[in-house]
C-alpha positions in Angstrom: -0.1 -0.1 0.0 2.9 2.3 0.9 4.4 1.8 -2.6 1.1 2.7 -4.4 0.7 5.8 -2.3 4.3 6.8 -3.0 3.8 6.3 -6.8 0.6 8.4 -6.7 2.4 11.1 -4.9 5.3 11.1 -7.3 3.0 11.3 -10.3 1.0 14.1 -8.7 4.2 16.1 -8.0 5.5 15.7 -11.5 2.2 16.3 -13.3 3.3 19.8 -14.2 6.6 18.6 -15.5 5.5 16.0 -17.8 2.7 15.6 -20.4 -0.4 13.7 -19.7 0.7 11.0 -22.2 4.0 10.6 -20.2 2.1 10.4 -16.9 -0.1 7.6 -18.3 2.8 5.8 -19.6 4.7 6.3 -16.3 1.6 4.9 -14.4 1.2 1.7 -16.6 4.9 1.1 -16.6 5.3 1.4 -12.8 2.3 -0.8 -12.1 3.1 -3.2 -14.9 -0.6 -2.6 -16.0 0.3 -3.9 -19.4 1.1 -7.3 -18.1 -2.2 -7.3 -16.0 -4.3 -6.3 -18.9 -2.7 -8.8 -21.3 -3.6 -11.6 -18.9 -7.3 -10.7 -18.8 -10.1 -11.9 -21.0 -10.3 -9.3 -23.8 -6.9 -7.9 -22.5 -5.7 -7.0 -26.1 -8.7 -4.7 -26.2 -7.7 -3.1 -22.9 -4.2 -2.6 -24.1 -5.5 -1.0 -27.3 -7.7 1.3 -25.2 -4.7 2.5 -23.2 -2.8 3.1 -26.4 -5.8 5.2 -27.8 -5.8 7.0 -24.5 -2.1 8.0 -24.8 -2.6 8.8 -28.6 -5.5 11.2 -27.6 -3.4 12.8 -25.0 -0.7 13.5 -27.4 -3.3 15.0 -29.9 -4.6 17.2 -27.2 -1.0 18.3 -26.3 -0.4 19.4 -30.0 -3.6 21.2 -29.8 -2.3 23.3 -26.7 -3.7 21.3 -23.7 -0.6 21.4 -21.6 -2.0 20.7 -18.2 -3.0 17.2 -16.9 -6.1 18.8 -15.5 -7.0 20.3 -19.0 -6.5 16.8 -20.6 -8.8 15.2 -18.0 -11.5 17.8 -18.4 -11.3 17.4 -22.2 -11.6 13.7 -21.7 -14.5 13.9 -19.6 -16.3 16.3 -21.9 -15.6 14.1 -24.9 -16.9 11.1 -23.1 -20.2 12.9 -22.4 -20.5 14.1 -26.0 -20.0 10.9 -27.9 -19.2 7.2 -27.6 -16.4 6.0 -29.9 -16.1 2.5 -31.1 -13.3 0.4 -29.6 -10.1 1.0 -31.3 -9.0 -2.0 -33.6 -6.0 -4.1 -32.6 -3.1 -5.3 -34.7 -0.7 -7.6 -33.0 2.9 -7.3 -34.3 5.7 -9.7 -33.2 9.4 -8.7 -33.2 12.1 -10.8 -31.8 9.6 -12.7 -29.5 8.0 -9.5 -28.2 4.3 -8.8 -28.6 3.6 -5.2 -29.6 0.1 -3.7 -29.6 -0.6 -1.2 -32.5 -3.9 0.7 -32.8 -4.9 1.6 -36.2 -7.5 4.5 -36.9 -10.7 3.5 -38.5 
């Protein structure tokens, strides 16, 4: 429990010094969420959804949303306005490593 709280504190402190996409990636890397998602039923879709979230965060950064709060508020507003279909999945193997790639429809 202490490690989880320390991680949240670190992410909170650094939220102004890294982008929303970097924060999401740091969270998933530190918690090894990719492994957890991959082992679940429909885990590939969960991984694709995380990749789509990071992609959306990068898009917002290019449009000027520089704060994590701005990203979350935009994400919440977008979620209320429309429901998007699940991002499609493409599995790519390279040297025995599985990579998940999201392709736009």
